[in-house]
C-alpha positions as CSV (number, residue, x, y, z in Angstrom):
1,X,-64.7,37.5,-54.9
2,X,-64.0,41.3,-54.4
3,X,-60.9,43.1,-53.0
4,X,-61.8,45.4,-50.1
5,X,-59.4,48.7,-50.5
6,X,-60.4,50.3,-47.4
7,X,-62.8,48.7,-44.4
8,X,-63.9,49.8,-40.9
9,X,-62.2,47.9,-38.2
10,X,-61.6,47.6,-34.4
11,X,-62.7,51.1,-33.7
12,X,-66.1,50.0,-34.0
13,X,-65.9,46.7,-31.6
14,X,-66.9,48.7,-28.5
15,X,-70.1,50.3,-30.3
16,X,-71.2,46.5,-31.6
17,X,-70.5,44.8,-27.8
18,X,-72.0,47.8,-26.3
19,X,-75.6,47.2,-27.9
20,X,-75.7,43.3,-28.3
21,X,-79.2,41.7,-28.1
22,X,-79.1,38.1,-26.6
23,X,-81.4,35.9,-28.5
24,X,-81.1,32.1,-29.4
25,X,-81.2,30.6,-33.2
26,X,-82.9,27.0,-33.5
27,X,-80.6,24.5,-32.0
28,X,-77.9,26.8,-31.5
29,X,-77.6,27.2,-35.5
30,X,-78.6,30.0,-38.1
31,X,-79.8,28.1,-41.3
32,X,-80.3,29.9,-44.5
33,X,-81.4,28.7,-47.9
34,X,-79.7,29.5,-50.9
35,X,-80.9,29.3,-54.6
36,X,-79.1,29.5,-57.9
37,X,-79.5,32.9,-60.0
38,X,-78.1,34.0,-63.3
39,X,-75.7,37.0,-63.3
40,X,-73.4,38.8,-65.4
41,X,-70.1,37.7,-64.3
42,X,-67.0,39.5,-64.2
43,X,-64.1,36.9,-64.8
44,X,-61.1,37.5,-62.4
45,X,-58.4,38.7,-64.6
46,X,-55.1,40.3,-63.7
47,X,-55.0,44.1,-62.9
48,X,-55.0,45.8,-66.1
49,X,-56.7,43.3,-68.3
50,X,-59.8,43.5,-70.0
51,X,-62.7,41.7,-68.1
52,X,-65.0,39.8,-70.1
53,X,-69.0,39.5,-69.1
54,X,-70.9,36.2,-69.5
55,X,-74.0,34.8,-67.8
56,X,-73.1,32.4,-65.0
57,X,-74.5,31.0,-61.8
58,X,-74.3,32.5,-58.6
59,X,-75.7,31.2,-55.2
60,X,-78.1,33.7,-53.5
61,X,-80.3,34.4,-50.5
62,X,-82.5,37.0,-49.1
63,X,-82.2,38.7,-46.0
64,X,-84.2,41.4,-44.2
65,X,-81.9,44.7,-42.5
66,X,-82.8,47.1,-40.3
67,X,-85.9,48.1,-38.0
68,X,-87.9,48.3,-41.3
69,X,-87.1,44.5,-42.3
70,X,-86.0,45.9,-45.9
71,X,-85.3,42.8,-48.3
72,X,-82.3,42.7,-50.0
73,X,-80.7,40.1,-52.2
74,X,-77.3,39.2,-51.4
75,X,-75.0,36.8,-53.4
76,X,-72.7,34.5,-51.3
77,X,-69.1,34.8,-51.5
78,X,-66.0,33.3,-49.4
79,X,-63.8,35.3,-51.4
80,X,-64.2,38.3,-49.3
81,X,-65.7,39.3,-45.9
82,X,-67.3,42.6,-45.8
83,X,-71.4,42.3,-46.2
84,X,-72.1,44.8,-49.0
85,X,-76.1,46.0,-48.7
86,X,-77.2,48.7,-51.3
87,X,-78.8,51.5,-49.8
88,X,-81.6,53.4,-51.5
89,X,-79.4,56.5,-51.7
90,X,-77.7,54.3,-54.7
91,X,-80.9,54.7,-56.8
92,X,-80.0,51.3,-58.3
93,X,-82.9,50.3,-60.6
94,X,-81.1,47.0,-61.0
95,X,-81.0,45.9,-57.3
96,X,-84.0,43.6,-57.9
97,X,-85.5,40.9,-56.0
98,X,-86.7,37.6,-57.6
99,X,-90.1,39.1,-57.5
100,X,-88.9,42.0,-59.6
101,X,-89.2,44.6,-56.8
102,X,-86.3,46.9,-55.8
103,X,-84.3,45.3,-53.0
104,X,-82.8,48.2,-51.1
105,X,-82.0,49.2,-47.5
106,X,-82.9,52.6,-46.2
107,X,-80.6,53.5,-43.6
108,X,-82.3,57.0,-43.0
109,X,-85.3,55.0,-41.8
110,X,-83.9,52.3,-39.6
111,X,-84.2,53.0,-35.8
112,X,-81.7,50.6,-35.1
113,X,-78.9,51.8,-37.6
114,X,-75.7,53.2,-35.9
115,X,-73.3,55.0,-38.5
116,X,-69.9,55.0,-37.8
117,X,-68.9,58.0,-39.7
118,X,-66.0,55.9,-41.5
119,X,-66.1,55.0,-45.2
120,X,-66.2,51.6,-46.3
121,X,-64.8,51.1,-50.1
122,X,-64.4,47.9,-52.0
123,X,-63.8,47.6,-55.4
124,X,-63.0,45.0,-58.5
125,X,-62.8,47.2,-61.2
126,X,-64.0,50.5,-62.4
127,X,-67.2,49.6,-62.9
128,X,-67.9,47.0,-60.5
129,X,-67.3,48.6,-56.8
130,X,-69.0,49.3,-53.3
131,X,-68.6,52.7,-51.9
132,X,-70.3,53.8,-48.7
133,X,-70.2,53.7,-44.8
134,X,-69.6,51.4,-42.0
135,X,-72.9,51.1,-40.3
136,X,-74.3,48.6,-37.3
137,X,-77.6,47.3,-37.9
138,X,-80.0,44.0,-37.3
139,X,-80.0,41.5,-40.0
140,X,-83.0,39.0,-40.2
141,X,-82.3,35.7,-41.1
142,X,-85.9,34.4,-41.1
143,X,-89.5,36.0,-40.0
144,X,-88.2,35.4,-36.1
145,X,-84.6,35.4,-36.1
146,X,-82.2,38.4,-36.2
147,X,-78.3,38.7,-35.8
148,X,-77.8,42.1,-33.9
149,X,-75.4,45.1,-34.8
150,X,-73.8,43.6,-38.1
151,X,-71.0,45.9,-39.4
152,X,-71.6,46.2,-42.8
153,X,-71.1,48.4,-45.9
154,X,-73.9,50.6,-46.5
155,X,-73.3,51.1,-49.9
156,X,-74.3,54.5,-51.4
157,X,-72.5,54.2,-54.6
158,X,-72.6,51.0,-56.6
159,X,-70.8,50.1,-59.8
160,X,-73.0,49.4,-62.9
161,X,-72.0,46.0,-63.8
162,X,-72.4,44.5,-60.5
163,X,-75.9,45.9,-59.0
164,X,-75.9,43.1,-56.3
165,X,-75.4,42.8,-52.7
166,X,-72.7,40.4,-51.1
167,X,-72.8,38.4,-48.0
168,X,-68.9,38.3,-47.3
169,X,-67.8,35.0,-45.4
170,X,-64.2,35.0,-45.6
171,X,-62.2,35.6,-42.4
172,X,-61.6,39.7,-42.0
173,X,-58.2,41.1,-41.1
174,X,-57.2,41.4,-37.6
175,X,-59.0,44.6,-36.3
176,X,-62.3,43.9,-38.4
177,X,-63.7,41.3,-37.0
178,X,-67.0,42.6,-36.7
179,X,-67.1,42.8,-40.4
180,X,-68.2,39.1,-40.6
181,X,-71.4,38.1,-39.9
182,X,-70.3,34.7,-38.4
183,X,-68.2,36.5,-35.9
184,X,-71.2,38.8,-35.2
185,X,-73.5,36.0,-34.5
186,X,-70.7,34.2,-32.3
187,X,-70.5,37.6,-30.3
188,X,-74.1,37.8,-29.7
189,X,-74.2,34.3,-28.0
190,X,-76.3,33.0,-30.7
191,X,-73.9,30.5,-32.0
192,X,-71.3,28.4,-29.9
193,X,-68.3,29.0,-32.6
194,X,-67.5,31.3,-35.1
195,X,-67.7,29.0,-38.0
196,X,-69.8,29.0,-41.2
197,X,-70.6,26.1,-43.1
198,X,-72.3,25.3,-46.8
199,X,-73.6,22.2,-48.5
200,X,-76.1,21.1,-51.0
201,X,-79.2,19.7,-50.0
202,X,-79.9,17.3,-52.9
203,X,-78.0,15.3,-55.9
204,X,-78.8,18.2,-58.6
205,X,-76.5,20.6,-56.2
206,X,-78.3,23.6,-57.5
207,X,-79.7,24.7,-54.0
208,X,-77.6,24.7,-50.9
209,X,-78.0,25.9,-47.2
210,X,-75.7,28.3,-45.3
211,X,-75.2,27.4,-41.8
212,X,-74.1,29.7,-38.9
213,X,-72.3,27.7,-35.8
214,X,-73.2,24.4,-37.5
215,X,-73.6,22.0,-40.5
216,X,-75.7,19.6,-41.8
217,X,-74.5,16.1,-40.5
218,X,-77.1,14.2,-43.0
219,X,-74.7,15.4,-46.1
220,X,-71.3,14.6,-44.3
221,X,-69.5,11.4,-45.6
222,X,-67.0,11.5,-42.7
223,X,-65.8,14.4,-40.8
224,X,-64.4,17.6,-41.6
225,X,-60.6,18.0,-41.9
226,X,-59.4,21.2,-40.9
227,X,-56.3,23.2,-41.9
228,X,-55.0,26.9,-41.3
229,X,-56.1,29.7,-43.8
230,X,-53.2,31.7,-45.2
231,X,-54.1,35.2,-44.8
232,X,-57.9,36.5,-45.3
233,X,-58.5,34.6,-48.6
234,X,-60.2,30.9,-47.9
235,X,-57.6,28.9,-49.3
236,X,-56.4,25.0,-49.5
237,X,-53.6,23.3,-51.1
238,X,-54.6,21.1,-54.0
239,X,-52.6,18.5,-55.1
240,X,-54.0,16.9,-58.1
241,X,-56.9,16.0,-60.5
242,X,-57.7,12.5,-61.5
243,X,-59.7,12.1,-64.3
244,X,-60.2,8.6,-66.3
245,X,-57.0,7.5,-64.5
246,X,-54.9,10.3,-65.5
247,X,-53.1,12.2,-62.7
248,X,-52.9,15.8,-63.4
249,X,-50.6,17.6,-60.7
250,X,-51.6,21.2,-59.6
251,X,-49.5,21.4,-56.2
252,X,-50.5,24.9,-55.6
253,X,-52.1,26.8,-52.9
254,X,-55.9,27.7,-54.4
255,X,-58.5,30.2,-53.6
256,X,-61.7,28.4,-52.3
257,X,-64.4,30.8,-53.5
258,X,-68.0,30.4,-53.6
259,X,-68.3,33.8,-55.3
260,X,-66.4,32.4,-58.1
261,X,-68.6,30.4,-60.6
262,X,-65.6,29.2,-62.4
263,X,-62.6,26.8,-61.9
264,X,-59.2,28.3,-62.8
265,X,-55.9,26.2,-63.3
266,X,-52.8,26.7,-65.4
267,X,-52.9,26.4,-69.1
268,X,-50.9,23.3,-68.7
269,X,-53.6,21.5,-66.1
270,X,-56.4,23.0,-68.2
271,X,-55.4,21.5,-71.5
272,X,-54.7,17.8,-69.6
273,X,-58.1,18.0,-68.2
274,X,-59.8,19.0,-71.3
275,X,-58.0,16.2,-72.8
276,X,-58.9,13.6,-70.5
277,X,-62.8,14.2,-70.5
278,X,-64.7,11.8,-72.7
279,X,-65.0,12.3,-76.2
280,X,-68.0,14.5,-77.3
281,X,-69.5,14.1,-80.9
282,X,-71.9,16.8,-80.5
283,X,-69.1,19.4,-79.5
284,X,-65.9,20.4,-81.3
285,X,-62.9,19.9,-78.8
286,X,-62.2,23.9,-77.9
287,X,-65.6,24.8,-78.4
288,X,-66.0,25.1,-74.6
289,X,-69.4,22.9,-74.8
290,X,-70.1,19.8,-73.1
291,X,-72.8,17.3,-73.7
292,X,-74.2,16.7,-70.2
293,X,-75.2,13.1,-70.9
294,X,-71.6,12.1,-71.5
295,X,-70.6,13.6,-68.1
296,X,-73.8,12.7,-66.0
297,X,-72.4,9.6,-64.4
298,X,-68.8,10.1,-64.5
299,X,-66.7,11.4,-61.4
300,X,-63.0,12.4,-61.1
301,X,-60.9,12.6,-57.8
302,X,-59.7,16.0,-56.4
303,X,-57.0,15.7,-53.8
304,X,-56.5,18.6,-51.2
305,X,-54.1,18.4,-48.5
306,X,-53.5,14.8,-49.7
307,X,-57.1,13.5,-48.9
308,X,-59.3,12.7,-52.0
309,X,-62.6,13.8,-52.7
310,X,-64.8,12.3,-55.2
311,X,-66.5,14.9,-57.4
312,X,-69.3,14.4,-60.2
313,X,-68.1,15.3,-63.6
314,X,-70.8,17.7,-64.1
315,X,-68.8,20.2,-61.9
316,X,-67.0,21.0,-65.3
317,X,-70.3,22.9,-66.7
318,X,-72.8,25.4,-66.0
319,X,-74.7,23.9,-62.9
320,X,-78.1,23.0,-63.9
321,X,-77.4,22.3,-67.5
322,X,-78.9,19.0,-69.0
323,X,-78.6,19.5,-72.6
324,X,-76.2,18.8,-75.3
325,X,-74.4,22.1,-75.4
326,X,-73.5,22.9,-71.6
327,X,-71.0,26.0,-71.4
328,X,-67.5,24.9,-69.5
329,X,-66.9,26.6,-66.5
330,X,-63.3,25.8,-66.0
331,X,-60.5,28.4,-67.6
332,X,-56.9,28.5,-68.0
333,X,-55.2,31.3,-65.8
334,X,-52.1,32.2,-64.1
335,X,-53.5,31.1,-60.6
336,X,-55.6,28.3,-59.4
337,X,-59.2,28.8,-58.0
338,X,-61.8,26.2,-57.0
339,X,-65.5,28.2,-57.4
340,X,-68.7,26.8,-56.7
341,X,-69.0,24.5,-59.5
342,X,-66.8,22.1,-57.5
343,X,-67.4,23.5,-54.0
344,X,-71.2,22.6,-54.3
345,X,-69.9,18.8,-54.2
346,X,-68.0,19.5,-51.0
347,X,-68.9,20.1,-47.5
348,X,-67.0,23.8,-46.9
349,X,-66.6,25.5,-43.7
350,X,-64.7,28.5,-42.5
351,X,-63.7,29.1,-39.1
352,X,-63.1,33.0,-38.4
353,X,-61.8,32.7,-35.0
354,X,-59.0,35.3,-34.4
355,X,-55.8,34.0,-34.9
356,X,-57.2,30.5,-35.7
357,X,-58.5,31.0,-39.1
358,X,-59.4,27.4,-40.5
359,X,-60.9,26.0,-43.5
360,X,-62.9,22.8,-42.9
361,X,-63.3,20.2,-45.9
362,X,-65.7,17.1,-45.8
363,X,-66.9,14.7,-48.4
364,X,-70.4,15.5,-49.4
365,X,-73.2,12.9,-49.8
366,X,-77.0,13.3,-51.1
367,X,-79.7,13.0,-48.4
368,X,-83.0,13.3,-48.0
369,X,-83.0,14.5,-44.4
370,X,-81.2,17.3,-43.0
371,X,-79.9,16.7,-39.4
372,X,-78.5,19.8,-38.6
373,X,-76.2,19.9,-35.6
374,X,-73.6,22.8,-33.8
375,X,-70.1,22.7,-34.3
């Protein structure tokens, strides 16, 4: 979701590996529940263009950081790799937990914090950025489980339009492996493989689970198909959409980004998709509004790397909307990006093994059980 301009790197690997604490997660897999949350969205535009701010849905979780177990709210992002944790030094009054209390990390009071002395800077635009210092500290994923010595950005200066922490899950650049939480868990001996997976827990797809080192076998319809990732962005080759028998060619490598609550396609593809959707008597075509009841029982086919995946047509509107005037989440853009509206109806996995970075995709099915297994 965000572009990391300068990050802390391999210099700190010695620090991380020297202070590892060995402990075991349940069944060799770390599981984290994710909820849906509304937040102002900075739509992705080319540099120099004006950013529009709207209210959209992101997936979030709460973790605890440091020896003082400070609670912070993090938004899930497969579009970046560095975890961004707002510090009390930001004086951020908008960094709130769901209960309305401030969710800020106090690095000065954490006895387990190790400062690197190196700046970490990630930016999106003039008013959405994270400036801070690389710090090693424990992140707690539950009352009795922690990943020790995760290298993250201890943010001291946070942009005004995006006052939230980020859990970056994309593969980090070479030399910066310790900046990824899945890699930190793997190096600590907590998981057998440095892989993150995300899947929806039910047919509403407004609740997700994130797994480190494993996945929910109950929600897989078939096996994961694995493909190399090009660069540090999680990407895959999208062949086409098929809606009501209309095949809409894309044929582009596309970003697969949970930190993006939209779907971006070319203007040509956008026009054909919109014209292929059911006639809506309640919303004028071009209004960017849809009646959820007209999409509820319909599906479309998304072909990725030549494999067909069936996706509910509800992926084209804001998650959780059931009314007659639901906002569209598909936009015309100069590049192609598959965001959380579609990804929540797929099983997505990301392997951050150095030199063998992979994206894994599997068809999703609803299930009342949750059989978690390790990779």
